[in-house]
C-alpha positions in Angstrom: -20.2 9.5 9.1 -16.5 9.0 9.9 -14.4 12.1 10.6 -11.1 10.7 9.6 -9.5 11.0 6.2 -10.2 7.4 5.2 -13.9 7.0 4.3 -13.9 3.6 2.5 -15.6 1.1 4.9 -13.9 -2.0 3.5 -10.4 -0.5 3.8 -11.2 0.9 7.3 -12.5 -2.5 8.4 -9.4 -4.3 7.2 -7.1 -1.8 9.0 -9.1 -2.2 12.2 -8.5 -6.0 12.1 -4.7 -5.8 11.5 -2.4 -7.1 14.1 1.3 -6.4 14.5 3.2 -7.2 11.3 0.0 -8.0 9.3 0.3 -6.8 5.7 -1.9 -4.6 3.6 -0.8 -4.0 -0.1 -1.8 -1.0 -2.1 -1.3 -1.6 -5.8 -1.6 -0.2 -9.3 -4.2 -1.3 -11.8 -2.1 -4.1 -13.2 -0.7 -6.1 -10.2 -2.0 -9.7 -10.2 -3.9 -10.4 -7.0 -3.5 -13.9 -5.7 -6.5 -16.2 -5.5 -7.8 -16.3 -1.9 -6.5 -12.8 -1.0 -9.2 -10.2 -0.3 -9.4 -7.7 -3.2 -10.6 -4.2 -2.4 -11.0 -2.7 -5.9 -11.1 1.1 -5.8 -10.1 1.5 -9.5 -12.6 3.6 -11.5 -10.5 4.6 -14.5 -6.9 5.4 -15.5 -5.4 7.3 -12.6 -8.5 7.3 -10.4 -7.9 6.9 -7.6 -4.2 7.6 -7.7 -1.7 5.4 -5.8 -0.3 8.2 -3.6 -3.7 9.6 -2.7 -4.7 6.1 -1.6 -1.5 5.5 0.3 -1.9 8.8 2.1 -5.5 8.1 3.1 -4.6 4.6 4.4 -1.5 5.9 6.2 -3.7 8.4 8.0 -5.5 5.6 9.8 -2.9 2.8 9.9 0.1 2.5 12.2 2.9 1.4 9.8 6.0 -0.5 11.1 7.6 -1.3 7.8 7.0 -1.4 4.0 8.1 -3.5 1.1 8.6 -2.0 -2.3 9.8 -3.6 -5.6 13.4 -2.7 -6.5 12.3 -1.8 -10.0 10.3 1.1 -8.8 13.5 3.1 -8.2 14.5 3.1 -11.8 11.2 2.7 -13.6 9.3 5.4 -11.6 11.9 7.4 -9.7 9.7 10.4 -9.0 6.9 8.2 -7.5 9.5 6.2 -5.6 10.8 9.4 -4.0 7.3 10.8 -3.3 6.4 7.5 -1.5 9.6 7.5 0.6 9.1 11.2 1.5 5.5 10.5 2.6 6.7 7.6 4.7 9.4 9.8 6.3 6.8 12.4 7.2 4.9 9.7 9.0 7.9 8.4 10.9 11.7 8.1 10.5 11.4 4.7 12.1 9.5 3.0 9.2 11.8 0.3 7.8 11.8 0.2 4.0 12.8 -3.0 2.2 13.3 -3.3 -1.5 12.8 -6.7 -3.2 12.8 -7.9 -6.8 9.3 -7.4 -8.4 8.8 -11.1 -8.7 9.4 -11.6 -5.0 7.1 -8.6 -4.3 4.3 -10.3 -6.3 4.9 -13.6 -4.5 4.8 -12.0 -1.1 1.4 -10.4 -1.7 -0.2 -13.7 -1.0 0.7 -13.0 2.7 -1.3 -9.8 2.7 -4.6 -9.6 4.6 -6.0 -7.6 1.7 -4.9 -5.9 -1.5 -6.3 -2.4 -2.3 -6.3 -1.9 -6.1 -6.1 1.7 -7.4 -6.5 3.1 -10.9 -2.8 3.9 -11.0 -1.0 3.3 -14.3 2.5 4.2 -13.2 4.9 1.2 -13.4 5.6 -0.6 -10.1 3.3 1.7 -8.1 2.9 -0.9 -5.4 3.7 -1.1 -1.7 3.0 -3.5 1.1 2.4 -1.8 4.4 3.1 -3.9 7.5 1.2 -3.0 10.6 2.8 -1.6 13.7 1.3 -1.2 17.2 0.2 2.1 18.8 1.7 1.3 22.2 
């Protein structure tokens, strides 16, 4: 059995395959997932698992270079937006954060290696994590 925080084998496998700048999206229960993009569906029921719990578990195993967030998250879900930014700052002050319109965010998810769907019901609870390198 794995010792690290992230126990989900599918998510772990995807992270192990990522190269520099490859993208992995973590989304709420409602984000449309493009055809042809791998879906890792963790959603069990409303709020389970939560967005931030999932992001923290993934971030414990993934080297993150930058992230993309929908602009709308700032105004629609300000507490979650600040919690996400604080968690990213705790990982590294060097993580670049880019805000884009939600429609652009959704279109950009087609470039993700995989999308991890949570049970989160908070509006705009989505983030695309772009892989860094450990050397």
